[in-house]
C-alpha positions as CSV (number, residue, x, y, z in Angstrom):
1,M,-0.3,0.0,-0.7
2,D,1.0,3.3,-0.6
3,P,2.8,5.1,2.7
4,S,1.2,8.4,1.4
5,R,-2.3,7.0,1.2
6,Q,-2.1,5.9,4.9
7,P,-3.8,8.1,7.5
8,G,-2.1,9.7,9.9
9,T,1.1,10.3,7.7
10,A,2.8,13.2,7.1
11,V,1.7,13.3,3.5
12,A,-1.7,12.4,4.1
13,I,-2.2,15.4,6.7
14,R,-0.7,17.4,4.3
15,R,-3.1,16.7,1.1
16,E,-6.3,17.1,3.3
17,R,-4.9,20.2,4.5
18,E,-4.7,21.1,0.6
19,W,-8.0,19.9,0.5
20,E,-9.6,21.8,2.6
21,D,-8.4,25.2,1.4
22,S,-8.9,24.9,-2.2
23,T,-12.8,24.1,-0.6
24,T,-13.3,26.7,1.4
25,L,-11.8,29.2,-1.4
26,R,-14.4,27.7,-3.3
27,E,-17.0,27.7,-1.4
28,M,-16.4,31.4,-0.4
29,T,-15.9,32.5,-3.8
30,G,-19.4,31.2,-4.5
31,I,-21.9,33.0,-1.8
32,S,-20.3,35.7,-2.6
33,C,-21.1,35.8,-6.3
34,C,-24.6,34.0,-5.6
35,C,-25.2,37.1,-3.0
36,S,-24.4,39.8,-5.4
37,F,-26.5,38.4,-7.7
38,T,-29.2,38.4,-5.5
39,L,-29.2,41.5,-3.9
40,S,-28.6,43.9,-7.3
41,A,-32.1,44.9,-7.8
42,R,-34.2,47.9,-9.2
43,S,-37.7,49.2,-8.4
44,N,-39.5,51.9,-9.5
45,L,-39.6,52.8,-5.6
46,A,-35.7,52.5,-4.3
47,T,-32.8,51.4,-6.1
48,S,-30.2,49.6,-4.3
49,W,-26.8,48.2,-5.3
50,S,-23.8,45.7,-3.7
51,V,-20.3,46.4,-3.6
52,L,-17.9,43.5,-3.3
53,G,-14.4,44.2,-2.0
54,T,-11.4,42.6,-2.0
55,H,-9.3,41.2,1.2
56,Q,-6.0,39.3,1.6
57,V,-6.1,36.1,3.9
58,Q,-3.6,34.2,5.6
59,T,-4.0,30.4,4.4
60,L,-2.1,27.5,6.5
61,K,0.7,27.4,4.2
62,G,1.8,31.4,4.2
63,S,0.5,32.6,1.0
64,R,-2.6,35.0,0.8
65,L,-6.3,33.8,-0.6
66,P,-8.5,37.0,-1.9
67,R,-11.7,36.8,0.1
68,R,-15.0,39.2,-1.2
69,N,-17.3,40.2,1.2
70,L,-20.7,41.7,0.3
71,V,-21.3,45.4,1.6
72,I,-24.9,46.9,1.2
73,K,-24.1,50.9,-0.2
74,A,-26.7,53.3,0.0
75,E,-30.9,53.4,-1.3
76,V,-32.5,56.2,-2.7
77,K,-36.2,56.1,-2.4
78,F,-38.4,57.8,-4.8
79,V,-42.1,59.1,-3.1
80,N,-44.7,61.5,-4.2
81,S,-46.2,64.3,-2.9
82,E,-48.0,62.6,-0.1
83,E,-45.4,60.3,1.0
84,A,-42.9,63.1,0.9
85,K,-44.7,65.0,3.7
86,K,-44.7,62.1,6.0
87,L,-40.9,61.4,6.0
88,I,-40.7,65.4,6.8
89,A,-43.3,65.1,9.8
90,V,-42.8,61.7,11.4
91,E,-39.2,60.4,10.5
92,G,-37.6,63.8,10.3
93,F,-36.1,64.1,7.2
94,A,-34.7,67.9,6.3
95,V,-35.7,68.9,3.0
96,L,-32.7,70.1,1.1
97,D,-33.8,72.4,-2.2
98,V,-31.1,72.4,-5.2
99,R,-33.0,73.9,-8.0
100,D,-31.2,77.5,-9.1
101,R,-31.8,80.5,-7.2
102,I,-34.6,82.1,-9.2
103,Q,-36.6,79.3,-9.4
104,F,-35.7,79.2,-5.5
105,E,-36.6,82.5,-4.8
106,R,-39.9,82.2,-6.8
107,A,-41.4,79.6,-4.6
108,H,-39.7,77.0,-2.3
109,I,-40.5,75.0,0.7
110,K,-41.1,77.1,4.1
111,D,-37.7,75.8,6.6
112,C,-36.0,74.2,3.5
113,Y,-32.4,74.4,2.6
114,H,-30.8,75.6,-0.5
115,I,-27.6,74.3,-2.2
116,P,-27.8,74.5,-5.8
117,L,-26.8,71.5,-8.0
118,F,-26.0,74.4,-10.7
119,I,-24.6,78.1,-10.7
120,E,-25.5,81.2,-12.8
121,N,-22.6,81.0,-15.4
122,E,-20.9,84.1,-15.3
123,D,-17.7,83.7,-17.0
124,N,-16.9,85.3,-19.3
125,D,-14.2,83.7,-21.6
126,L,-15.5,83.9,-25.9
127,G,-16.8,80.6,-26.1
128,T,-19.4,81.0,-23.0
129,I,-20.3,84.7,-24.0
130,I,-21.3,83.3,-27.1
131,K,-23.5,80.4,-25.6
132,R,-25.1,82.1,-22.9
133,T,-26.1,85.2,-25.7
134,V,-27.5,81.8,-27.9
135,H,-29.3,80.4,-24.8
136,N,-30.7,84.3,-23.5
137,N,-32.4,85.0,-27.0
138,F,-33.8,81.5,-26.7
139,A,-34.2,79.3,-23.9
140,G,-34.2,82.3,-21.5
141,L,-36.6,84.5,-23.4
142,F,-39.3,81.9,-23.6
143,F,-39.0,79.6,-20.6
144,G,-36.7,82.1,-18.6
145,L,-33.9,79.7,-17.6
146,P,-30.7,80.8,-16.9
147,F,-27.8,80.0,-18.2
148,T,-26.0,77.9,-15.7
149,K,-23.0,75.5,-15.2
150,A,-22.7,72.9,-12.3
151,N,-21.8,73.5,-9.1
152,P,-18.3,72.1,-8.0
153,E,-19.1,72.6,-4.7
154,F,-22.5,71.1,-4.5
155,V,-20.8,67.8,-2.7
156,Q,-18.7,70.0,-0.1
157,S,-21.4,72.4,0.1
158,V,-24.0,69.4,2.0
159,R,-20.8,68.1,4.0
160,S,-20.5,71.6,5.4
161,Q,-24.2,71.5,6.6
162,F,-25.5,68.0,7.0
163,S,-23.5,64.6,8.5
164,P,-23.9,61.3,6.1
165,E,-26.4,60.0,8.5
166,S,-28.7,62.8,7.9
167,K,-31.7,62.2,6.0
168,L,-32.1,64.4,3.3
169,L,-35.1,64.9,1.1
170,L,-34.0,66.2,-2.4
171,V,-36.5,68.7,-4.2
172,C,-35.9,70.1,-7.4
173,Q,-38.6,71.0,-9.8
174,E,-39.0,68.2,-12.6
175,G,-37.2,65.8,-10.4
176,L,-34.2,65.2,-12.8
177,R,-31.6,67.5,-10.4
178,S,-32.7,65.9,-7.3
179,A,-32.0,62.3,-8.8
180,S,-28.7,63.8,-10.3
181,A,-28.0,65.1,-6.9
182,A,-28.9,61.9,-4.7
183,Y,-26.7,60.4,-6.8
184,K,-23.2,62.5,-6.4
185,L,-24.7,62.8,-2.6
186,E,-24.9,58.7,-2.3
187,E,-21.4,58.7,-4.4
188,A,-19.8,60.7,-0.8
189,G,-21.6,58.8,1.8
190,Y,-24.6,59.2,2.5
191,Q,-27.4,56.4,3.0
192,N,-30.9,58.4,4.0
193,I,-31.8,59.8,0.8
194,A,-35.1,60.9,-0.9
195,C,-36.2,62.3,-4.2
196,V,-39.7,63.5,-4.7
197,T,-40.7,61.7,-8.0
198,S,-41.5,64.5,-11.0
199,G,-40.2,67.2,-8.2
200,L,-42.4,70.4,-7.2
201,Q,-44.2,70.5,-10.2
202,S,-46.4,67.8,-9.2
203,V,-47.0,68.8,-5.8
204,T,-51.3,70.3,-5.3
205,T,-51.8,73.8,-4.0
206,G,-51.2,73.6,-0.2
207,T,-49.4,70.1,0.0
208,F,-46.3,72.2,1.8
209,D,-46.2,75.3,3.3
210,S,-44.8,77.4,0.8
211,V,-43.3,81.1,0.8
212,G,-42.5,83.0,-2.5
213,S,-44.8,85.1,-4.8
214,T,-45.9,82.0,-6.8
215,E,-47.2,78.5,-6.2
216,L,-44.7,75.5,-6.0
217,K,-45.7,73.8,-8.9
218,D,-45.9,77.1,-11.1
219,A,-42.0,78.3,-9.8
220,G,-40.7,76.8,-13.2
221,K,-42.8,78.8,-14.8
222,A,-41.4,82.2,-16.8
223,G,-40.8,84.0,-20.1
224,L,-43.2,84.0,-22.9
225,I,-44.5,81.1,-22.5
226,T,-46.9,82.5,-19.2
227,I,-48.2,84.7,-21.8
228,Q,-48.3,82.7,-24.3
229,G,-52.3,82.3,-23.5
230,K,-53.5,85.6,-23.1
231,I,-51.2,86.3,-26.2
232,S,-53.7,83.2,-27.8
233,A,-56.8,83.8,-26.7
234,V,-56.8,88.4,-28.1
235,L,-55.2,87.0,-31.9
236,G,-57.9,84.5,-31.6
237,T,-60.6,87.0,-30.2
238,V,-59.5,89.5,-32.8
239,L,-59.8,86.9,-35.8
240,I,-62.9,85.3,-35.0
241,C,-64.4,88.9,-34.8
242,A,-62.7,89.3,-38.6
243,F,-64.6,86.4,-40.0
244,L,-67.9,87.3,-38.3
245,F,-67.7,91.0,-40.0
246,V,-66.9,90.0,-43.5
247,T,-69.3,87.3,-43.5
248,F,-72.3,89.1,-41.9
249,F,-71.1,92.2,-43.5
250,P,-69.9,91.8,-47.2
251,D,-70.5,95.4,-48.3
252,Q,-68.6,97.4,-45.2
253,A,-66.0,95.0,-45.4
254,E,-64.9,96.0,-49.2
255,K,-65.1,99.5,-49.0
256,L,-62.7,98.9,-45.7
257,F,-60.4,96.9,-48.1
258,Q,-60.6,99.5,-50.8
259,L,-59.7,102.2,-48.7
260,A,-56.7,99.8,-47.3
261,P,-53.2,100.9,-49.2
262,T,-51.4,99.3,-51.6
263,S,-48.0,99.3,-53.1
């Protein structure tokens, strides 16, 4: 009989230890991969994901083998206006408004904090001047949108007022900027974050105590678009009156046309 196969010999003990080490490594790797696949999930109300970190473990033979640990990183909640109101009143969430200065001044939730994700771009290089001029004559003129750029100190400003354990309800006008801000804060270590789905434009009047010259849902409306309805109503009335006049008083209408100057 082969001596290496006899139980209790040095060779047999060494082989058993090597087999146990390799089996343990395969089990650790399989468990980590399985857990990572199971816990990685997305839904309409919340999004969570996991991160695998690699560490070194000392084995019996003196070599280092990789071990993967599963860590839950963060979760962002997306809620409607009524659920957001409960988060503030019951769970103690602080409201963080990430809109630009102009929309914030038009209307904002009472006692909220204001740290804009985008700030007005006042740079004076040639490229910025051209872009600002084009913007102000189109989007700025018709929709009242300021020419902005990303706030490079957004995360630092939040850190100066809130700890990573703080409960923050992020709000903006349409829901896009708050989602982007939530991603940045999640990367910075904040784990109790919620956003209002579709932003303040979906908030009904009276849901929150507000401060400003207009309703929260109308804070994003500015520029010519705010008077477009009135202009359309006036033009429509003039055209209808002209049509009725020509239809019922054709002789008088013809005389008026003859009085019109011709080139």
